[in-house]
C-alpha positions in Angstrom: 208.6 -1.0 -36.1 205.6 0.3 -34.2 203.1 3.0 -35.2 201.4 5.2 -32.7 198.6 7.7 -32.9 199.2 11.0 -31.1 196.3 13.4 -31.3 194.9 11.6 -34.3 198.1 12.0 -36.3 199.9 8.7 -37.2 203.5 8.7 -35.8 206.1 6.2 -36.9 209.2 5.3 -34.8 212.3 7.3 -35.5 214.0 4.2 -36.7 212.1 4.5 -40.0 214.0 6.3 -42.8 212.9 9.8 -43.4 211.0 10.4 -46.7 212.5 14.0 -47.0 215.8 14.1 -48.8 218.7 15.3 -46.6 219.4 18.3 -48.9 215.9 19.7 -48.3 216.0 19.4 -44.5 216.5 22.3 -42.2 219.5 22.2 -39.8 217.4 21.5 -36.8 215.8 18.5 -38.6 219.1 16.9 -39.6 220.4 14.0 -37.4 224.0 13.9 -36.2 224.8 11.0 -38.6 223.4 13.0 -41.6 225.2 16.2 -40.7 228.4 15.8 -42.8 226.4 14.9 -45.9 224.1 17.8 -45.2 227.0 20.3 -44.9 228.6 19.0 -48.1 225.3 19.6 -50.0 225.2 23.3 -49.1 226.0 25.9 -51.7 229.3 27.6 -50.7 229.6 29.8 -53.8 229.5 33.6 -53.3 226.0 33.6 -54.7 224.9 30.8 -52.3 226.4 32.6 -49.3 224.8 35.9 -50.2 221.5 34.1 -50.6 221.8 32.6 -47.2 222.5 36.0 -45.6 219.6 37.5 -47.5 217.2 34.7 -46.3 218.5 35.2 -42.7 218.0 39.0 -42.9 214.4 38.7 -44.2 213.6 36.0 -41.6 214.9 38.2 -38.8 213.2 41.3 -40.2 209.8 39.7 -40.6 210.0 38.0 -37.2 211.1 40.9 -35.0 210.9 44.2 -36.9 208.0 44.1 -39.4 205.3 43.2 -36.9 202.1 45.0 -35.8 203.0 45.5 -32.1 206.8 45.4 -32.0 208.9 45.7 -28.9 212.5 46.4 -28.1 213.6 42.7 -28.7 214.5 43.1 -32.4 216.6 46.3 -32.0 218.2 45.1 -28.7 219.4 41.9 -30.4 221.2 43.9 -33.0 222.7 46.2 -30.4 223.9 43.3 -28.3 225.5 41.6 -31.3 227.2 44.9 -32.3 228.6 45.4 -28.7 229.9 41.8 -28.6 231.4 42.0 -32.0 233.3 45.2 -31.1 234.4 43.7 -27.8 235.8 40.6 -29.5 237.4 42.8 -32.1 239.2 45.0 -29.5 239.9 42.2 -26.9 243.6 42.1 -27.7 244.1 45.8 -27.1 242.0 45.7 -23.9 244.1 42.9 -22.4 247.3 44.6 -23.5 246.3 47.7 -21.6 245.2 45.7 -18.5 248.5 44.0 -18.1 250.6 47.3 -18.0 251.6 48.8 -14.8 251.1 52.6 -14.6 253.7 53.5 -11.9 
């Protein structure tokens, strides 16, 4: 196992075991082999799911809405998600009308 120095920061090979417990890792830090164990450690109670939605909302709000010089990116993402959700919700009715002959 080799150690390298990248910009004065010691870097160990990825073959070394991580010192962070799997439960505390973020999804993007979890390796494919650790994914089933990571999913099983999540809190799927109603309180845990509500907390996850709350954290996601605050993260989105602080990143795109609550900024000094905001743009249209935050609001446009919400509008695009709304349009896609409604399109998926009414897809069955839209395809039903498309297949009818009107003569």
